[in-house]
N, C-alpha and C positions, 0 to 999 in steps of 0.2 A: 746759505747752507753749504757747508763744504762737502767734499767728496766722501769722507769717512762717515759722516752723519747720514748722508744719503744712502750709502751702502748698508749701514746698520739698519736704517729704516726699511730698505728694500728687503734685507735678510729677515727682519722681523715679520714683515708682511708675507714673505715666502714661507716662513715657518708656520704662520697662522693658516695659510692656504694648505700647506702640507697636512697639518692636523685635521683640517676640515675634510680634505680628500680621504684621509685615513678613516675618519668617522663615516663618511659617505660609503667607503668601501665596506666597512663593517656592517653598516645598515643594509647595503645592497646584498651582502652575503646572508644576513638574517632573512631578508625578504625572499631571496632565492631558496633558502632552506625551507622556509614556510611554504612557498609555492610547491616545492617538491613533495612535502608532506600532504598538501592539499590535493595534488595530482594523484598521489598514492591512495588517499582516502576516496577520491572520485572513482578511481579504478575499482576499489573494493566495493563501493556503493553500486556501481554498474553491474558488477558480478552478482551482488546480492539481489538486485532488482531482477536480473536475468533468471536467477534461481527461483525467486518468488513467482515470476511469470510462468516458468516451467511447472511449478507446483500447482498454480491456479489452473493452468491448462489441463493438467492431469485430473484435478478435482472436477473441472467442468465435464470432462469425458466420463468420469465415474458417476457423477450426478445424472448425466444424460442417459447412461446405459443401465445403471443399477437402481438408483433412487427413483427415477421417473417411472420405471417399470413397476416398482413396488407401489408408488402412488397411484398409478393407473389400476393396479389390482385392487387396492383399497377402495378406490372410487367405484369400480365395477361391483364389488361386494356391497358397498353402501347402496348402490342402485338396486341390486337384487333384494336387499333387505327392505327397501322402501316399497318395491313392487309386491313383495310377500306380505308386508303389513297392509298394503292397500287391498290385496285379495282377502286377507283375514277380516279386515274391516267390512268389506262388502258382504262376506258370509255372515259375520256377526250381525250386521244390519238386517240381512234377510231373515235370520233366525229371530232377531228381536221383533221384527214385524209379525212373523208367524206367531211368536209367543204372545204378543200384545193382542192379536186377533183371537187367539184361543181363550185368553182371559176374559175378553168382553163377551 
């Protein structure tokens, strides 16, 4: 192989390598852009999660202070109704016994 052919071969190989490097550079640029978008998305997601955590915390406080009080009031009323029904039942039972005794 003479010098000219060798130089041509080397130049062709260098040209192929140059094209591959250009392709790699483009690919690397695409990957970096994609990573930048992913990083931005992650930042937005973290912000959203932080906002959601704040809202959940506020809801927990509201439930604890407002709703639990109302539930306790409803429970107390239900207990009072149950006690009142028990007293009525006892009186009705007493009257029932009295009426049954009078009928006999």
